[in-house]
C-alpha positions as CSV (number, residue, x, y, z in Angstrom):
1,M,-67.0,51.9,-37.0
2,T,-68.1,51.8,-40.6
3,T,-71.6,52.4,-41.7
4,F,-71.8,48.7,-42.7
5,F,-71.0,47.5,-39.1
6,K,-73.3,50.1,-37.6
7,Q,-76.2,48.8,-39.8
8,A,-75.2,45.2,-38.9
9,S,-75.3,46.1,-35.2
10,L,-78.7,47.7,-35.5
11,G,-80.0,44.7,-37.4
12,L,-78.6,42.3,-34.7
13,L,-80.2,44.5,-32.0
14,F,-83.5,44.2,-33.8
15,T,-83.1,40.5,-34.0
16,F,-82.4,40.4,-30.2
17,F,-85.7,42.1,-29.4
18,V,-87.6,40.0,-31.8
19,L,-86.2,36.8,-30.4
20,V,-86.7,37.9,-26.8
21,G,-90.3,38.7,-27.5
22,T,-91.2,35.6,-29.6
23,A,-89.0,32.7,-28.5
24,C,-90.3,30.5,-25.6
25,S,-88.6,31.1,-22.3
26,T,-87.8,27.5,-21.3
27,S,-86.6,24.3,-22.9
28,E,-89.7,22.5,-21.5
29,E,-91.9,24.8,-23.6
30,A,-89.9,24.0,-26.7
31,S,-90.4,20.3,-26.1
32,S,-94.1,20.5,-25.4
33,E,-95.1,22.8,-28.2
34,Q,-95.5,21.7,-31.8
35,A,-92.6,22.9,-33.9
36,V,-93.1,25.4,-36.6
37,K,-91.6,23.8,-39.7
38,L,-90.3,26.3,-42.2
39,K,-88.8,23.7,-44.5
40,A,-90.5,23.8,-47.9
41,D,-89.2,20.3,-48.7
42,E,-88.8,17.8,-45.9
43,S,-86.2,16.0,-48.0
44,V,-83.9,19.0,-48.0
45,P,-81.5,19.1,-45.0
46,Y,-82.1,22.2,-42.9
47,I,-79.1,23.5,-40.9
48,G,-79.0,26.2,-38.3
49,F,-75.8,28.2,-37.7
50,V,-75.8,29.9,-34.3
51,L,-73.0,32.5,-34.0
52,D,-71.8,34.1,-30.8
53,T,-71.4,37.5,-32.5
54,L,-71.0,39.4,-35.7
55,E,-69.3,42.3,-34.0
56,Q,-65.9,40.9,-35.1
57,E,-64.7,41.1,-38.7
58,R,-63.9,37.4,-39.1
59,W,-67.3,36.0,-38.4
60,Y,-68.8,37.6,-41.5
61,K,-66.4,35.5,-43.5
62,D,-67.4,32.3,-41.6
63,K,-71.1,33.1,-42.1
64,K,-70.9,33.6,-45.9
65,L,-68.6,30.7,-46.5
66,F,-70.7,28.3,-44.4
67,E,-74.0,29.4,-45.9
68,D,-72.6,29.2,-49.5
69,Q,-71.3,25.7,-49.0
70,V,-74.5,24.4,-47.4
71,K,-76.5,25.8,-50.3
72,S,-74.1,24.3,-52.9
73,L,-74.6,20.9,-51.3
74,G,-78.4,21.3,-51.8
75,G,-79.2,22.2,-48.2
76,Q,-81.1,25.0,-46.5
77,V,-79.4,27.2,-43.9
78,K,-80.3,30.0,-41.5
79,T,-77.8,31.9,-39.4
80,L,-78.5,33.9,-36.2
81,A,-76.0,35.8,-34.0
82,A,-76.5,36.6,-30.3
83,N,-74.0,39.5,-29.9
84,G,-72.5,37.8,-26.9
85,I,-75.6,37.3,-24.9
86,D,-76.1,33.7,-23.6
87,E,-79.8,33.9,-23.1
88,V,-80.3,35.2,-26.6
89,Q,-78.1,32.5,-28.0
90,L,-80.2,29.8,-26.3
91,K,-83.5,31.4,-27.6
92,Q,-82.0,31.6,-31.1
93,A,-81.2,27.9,-30.9
94,Q,-84.7,27.2,-29.6
95,L,-86.2,29.1,-32.5
96,L,-84.2,27.2,-35.1
97,I,-85.2,23.9,-33.5
98,E,-88.9,25.0,-33.6
99,E,-88.4,25.8,-37.3
100,G,-87.3,22.2,-37.9
101,V,-83.5,22.2,-38.3
102,D,-81.9,18.8,-38.6
103,V,-78.6,20.0,-37.2
104,L,-77.3,22.9,-35.2
105,V,-73.8,24.3,-35.7
106,V,-72.9,26.5,-32.7
107,V,-70.2,29.0,-32.0
108,P,-70.7,29.2,-28.2
109,H,-70.4,32.5,-26.4
110,N,-69.9,30.8,-23.1
111,A,-68.6,27.3,-23.3
112,E,-70.4,26.0,-20.2
113,A,-73.7,27.9,-20.6
114,A,-74.1,26.6,-24.2
115,A,-74.5,23.1,-22.7
116,K,-78.2,24.1,-22.4
117,I,-78.3,24.3,-26.2
118,V,-77.1,20.8,-26.6
119,E,-79.6,19.5,-24.0
120,L,-82.5,21.3,-25.7
121,A,-81.4,20.1,-29.2
122,H,-81.2,16.5,-28.0
123,Q,-84.7,16.7,-26.5
124,N,-85.8,17.4,-30.0
125,D,-83.6,14.8,-31.8
126,V,-81.3,17.5,-33.2
127,K,-77.6,16.9,-33.3
128,V,-75.1,19.6,-32.4
129,I,-71.7,20.5,-33.9
130,S,-69.5,22.9,-31.9
131,Y,-67.7,25.2,-34.3
132,D,-64.3,26.6,-33.5
133,R,-65.0,26.8,-29.8
134,L,-65.8,23.8,-27.7
135,I,-69.1,23.5,-25.8
136,T,-68.2,21.9,-22.4
137,K,-70.0,19.8,-19.9
138,S,-72.5,18.4,-22.4
139,D,-73.2,15.4,-24.6
140,L,-71.9,17.2,-27.6
141,D,-72.1,15.3,-30.8
142,Y,-69.1,16.7,-32.8
143,Y,-66.5,19.4,-32.6
144,I,-64.5,21.1,-35.4
145,S,-61.8,23.6,-34.8
146,F,-58.1,24.3,-35.2
147,D,-55.4,23.0,-32.9
148,N,-55.8,25.8,-30.4
149,E,-52.9,24.8,-28.2
150,K,-50.7,25.1,-31.3
151,V,-52.2,28.5,-31.9
152,G,-50.9,29.7,-28.5
153,A,-47.5,28.0,-29.1
154,L,-47.1,29.7,-32.4
155,Q,-47.9,33.1,-30.9
156,A,-45.3,32.7,-28.1
157,T,-42.7,31.1,-30.3
158,E,-42.7,34.0,-32.7
159,I,-42.5,36.6,-29.9
160,V,-39.7,34.8,-28.2
161,K,-37.7,34.8,-31.5
162,R,-37.8,38.6,-31.2
163,V,-37.3,38.9,-27.4
164,P,-35.7,35.8,-25.8
165,K,-35.4,37.5,-22.4
166,G,-37.2,40.2,-20.5
167,N,-40.6,41.2,-19.0
168,F,-43.5,39.6,-20.8
169,A,-47.3,40.4,-20.7
170,Y,-49.9,37.8,-21.6
171,I,-53.2,39.4,-22.6
172,G,-55.6,36.5,-23.1
173,G,-59.1,36.1,-24.4
174,A,-62.4,35.6,-22.5
175,E,-62.0,33.1,-19.6
176,T,-65.5,31.8,-20.4
177,D,-64.2,30.7,-23.9
178,N,-62.6,27.3,-23.7
179,N,-60.4,28.3,-26.7
180,A,-58.9,31.1,-24.6
181,L,-57.8,28.6,-22.0
182,L,-56.2,26.5,-24.8
183,F,-54.4,29.4,-26.3
184,R,-52.9,30.3,-23.0
185,K,-51.9,26.6,-22.3
186,G,-50.1,26.5,-25.7
187,A,-48.4,29.8,-25.1
188,M,-47.2,28.7,-21.6
189,S,-45.8,25.5,-23.1
190,V,-43.2,27.8,-24.7
191,L,-42.9,30.5,-22.0
192,Q,-42.9,28.4,-18.9
193,P,-39.5,26.7,-19.5
194,L,-38.0,30.2,-20.0
195,I,-39.7,31.5,-16.9
196,D,-38.3,28.6,-14.9
197,K,-34.9,29.3,-16.3
198,G,-35.2,33.0,-15.3
199,D,-34.9,34.4,-18.8
200,I,-38.5,35.6,-18.9
201,K,-40.6,37.2,-16.1
202,L,-44.3,37.2,-16.7
203,V,-45.3,40.5,-15.2
204,V,-48.8,40.5,-16.6
205,D,-51.2,37.6,-17.0
206,K,-54.7,38.7,-17.8
207,Y,-57.8,37.4,-19.5
208,T,-60.0,39.8,-21.4
209,D,-63.7,39.9,-20.6
210,E,-65.8,39.3,-23.7
211,W,-62.7,39.5,-25.9
212,K,-63.3,43.2,-26.0
213,P,-60.3,45.2,-27.4
214,T,-61.2,48.1,-25.1
215,I,-60.7,45.9,-22.0
216,A,-57.4,44.6,-23.5
217,E,-56.3,48.2,-23.9
218,Q,-57.3,49.0,-20.3
219,N,-55.5,46.0,-18.9
220,M,-52.3,46.8,-20.9
221,A,-52.5,50.5,-19.9
222,I,-52.7,49.5,-16.2
223,A,-49.8,47.0,-16.7
224,L,-47.6,49.7,-18.3
225,K,-48.3,52.1,-15.5
226,E,-47.6,49.5,-12.8
227,T,-44.3,48.5,-14.4
228,K,-43.3,52.0,-15.4
229,N,-43.5,50.9,-19.0
230,D,-40.9,48.1,-18.4
231,I,-42.6,45.5,-20.6
232,H,-40.5,44.0,-23.4
233,A,-43.0,41.8,-25.2
234,V,-46.7,40.9,-25.3
235,V,-48.4,37.7,-26.2
236,A,-52.0,38.8,-27.2
237,A,-54.5,36.1,-27.9
238,N,-56.1,37.6,-31.0
239,D,-56.0,40.6,-33.4
240,G,-58.7,42.5,-31.5
241,N,-56.7,42.2,-28.3
242,A,-53.5,43.1,-30.1
243,G,-55.2,46.3,-31.4
244,G,-56.1,47.3,-27.9
245,V,-52.6,46.5,-26.6
246,I,-51.0,48.5,-29.4
247,N,-53.3,51.5,-28.6
248,A,-51.9,51.4,-25.0
249,L,-48.4,51.0,-26.3
250,T,-48.9,54.0,-28.7
251,S,-49.9,56.2,-25.8
252,V,-46.5,55.7,-24.2
253,G,-44.5,55.8,-27.4
254,L,-43.7,52.0,-27.5
255,A,-45.8,50.9,-30.5
256,G,-43.5,49.1,-32.9
257,K,-40.8,48.7,-30.2
258,V,-42.6,46.0,-28.2
259,P,-43.4,42.8,-30.2
260,V,-47.1,41.9,-30.1
261,S,-48.8,38.7,-31.3
262,G,-52.3,38.2,-32.6
263,Q,-54.7,35.7,-34.2
264,D,-57.4,35.5,-36.9
265,A,-55.5,37.3,-39.7
266,E,-58.0,40.2,-39.6
267,L,-57.4,42.9,-42.1
268,S,-56.7,45.4,-39.3
269,G,-54.1,43.0,-37.8
270,I,-52.4,42.3,-41.1
271,K,-52.2,46.1,-41.8
272,R,-50.5,46.6,-38.4
273,I,-48.1,43.8,-39.3
274,I,-47.2,45.6,-42.5
275,A,-46.9,48.9,-40.6
276,G,-44.6,47.2,-38.0
277,T,-46.7,47.7,-34.9
278,Q,-47.9,44.1,-34.7
279,T,-45.4,41.3,-35.0
280,M,-47.5,38.3,-36.2
281,T,-50.9,36.8,-36.4
282,V,-52.1,33.2,-36.6
283,Y,-54.0,32.4,-39.8
284,K,-56.7,29.9,-39.4
285,P,-58.0,29.4,-42.9
286,I,-61.7,30.2,-42.5
287,N,-62.5,28.9,-45.9
288,V,-61.3,25.5,-44.7
289,I,-63.2,25.3,-41.4
290,A,-66.4,26.9,-42.7
291,T,-66.7,24.6,-45.8
292,K,-65.6,21.5,-43.8
293,A,-68.1,22.3,-41.1
294,A,-70.9,22.8,-43.7
295,E,-70.1,19.5,-45.3
296,M,-70.0,17.8,-41.8
297,A,-73.4,19.3,-40.9
298,Y,-74.9,18.3,-44.2
299,D,-73.6,14.7,-43.8
300,V,-75.0,14.5,-40.2
301,A,-78.3,15.7,-41.5
302,I,-78.6,13.0,-44.1
303,G,-77.3,10.3,-41.7
304,K,-73.9,9.8,-43.3
305,E,-71.1,8.5,-41.1
306,I,-68.7,11.2,-40.0
307,K,-65.0,10.5,-39.9
308,T,-63.1,12.4,-37.2
309,D,-59.4,12.8,-36.3
310,T,-59.5,12.5,-32.6
311,T,-61.6,13.1,-29.5
312,I,-61.6,16.0,-27.1
313,D,-62.7,15.7,-23.5
314,N,-65.3,18.4,-22.8
315,N,-65.5,17.6,-19.1
316,K,-68.4,15.3,-19.7
317,V,-67.8,13.1,-22.7
318,K,-65.0,12.5,-25.3
319,V,-66.3,14.5,-28.3
320,P,-65.5,13.2,-31.8
321,T,-63.3,16.0,-33.2
322,I,-61.7,17.3,-36.4
323,L,-58.7,19.6,-35.8
324,L,-57.3,21.7,-38.5
325,E,-53.8,23.2,-38.8
326,P,-53.1,26.9,-38.0
327,T,-50.3,29.0,-39.6
328,A,-48.1,31.8,-38.2
329,V,-48.1,34.9,-40.4
330,T,-45.4,37.6,-40.2
331,K,-44.6,40.5,-42.5
332,E,-42.4,38.3,-44.6
333,T,-45.1,35.7,-45.2
334,V,-48.2,37.8,-45.7
335,N,-48.1,37.4,-49.5
336,S,-47.5,33.6,-49.4
337,T,-50.3,32.9,-46.9
338,V,-53.4,35.1,-46.7
339,I,-53.0,36.8,-50.0
340,K,-52.0,33.7,-51.9
341,D,-55.1,31.9,-50.5
342,G,-57.3,34.8,-51.5
343,Y,-58.4,35.3,-47.9
344,L,-57.3,39.0,-48.3
345,T,-56.4,40.8,-51.5
346,E,-53.1,42.6,-52.1
347,E,-55.1,45.8,-52.6
348,E,-56.8,45.4,-49.2
349,V,-53.6,44.7,-47.4
350,Y,-51.4,47.4,-48.9
351,S,-53.9,50.2,-49.5
352,K,-53.6,53.2,-47.1
């Protein structure tokens, strides 16, 4: 872990203790107490960005791009991250509501638990936009994300191109994250017909608690031991999981020999693709979702009508939704995608 990430983690830990000590413990208290308005100018839209975590590389990009866009539009923004702790995320949302935000944009840690954030926000006339991950079982106002079933389909399709038959492992994300369910659904839309045909045998089908690469590595190591290393391909739900899977494959001399998918186009994942140990990643242009979400939040704050593409059922209501297009990235297309867009630089990607 770099010094930067260590410092960030310490900062987030400090934020956690501050919030636990200062935020009210129940939504009823938030409703009954007078809000502490931090807006210098009531006419300036104030937007709260509530992140699940800043422990993963990609979320720093979301944070900066989102904040920059809100400010460029003339709004005020504050971002808090909960490091994967539901109670802290709720308290952070509560704190932002007390500070007078007009809109909350939330990346939920737990899709169902975050419904409490929506309830609390609505008690205080604050609208909620779910960012990238869907908040379920709530009266959510808006949702913006990528076509997550397509993400899973792209992952499986690229792996099947390399290995059309054999023993496959599916190493998914956190089961509490609705996106992880959609990624698997998309992947299975490609794999299931081949499973039914007898070409593919799914010997491992595991979710990964908290999206932790170490758990993905453990799950893969167990699978390799149980199958006596007889696994021919791995569909991993993101680059973090892919890194854990590849560590396990490395320990048995199979790294680079077994195709592995990923997602998020993280620098570490792209470097593995260049090195040949990871087969592909799914690029979800963060500049697109972050700026679009910021514009959406600003428009909601000023009462402007929001135009959406579709609706998504979150097991309570049909949520007005904007879905963006993901892109598969392989070694052959790194230059024409993530580098061309300026998401990563050529120096970052090819430096040793």
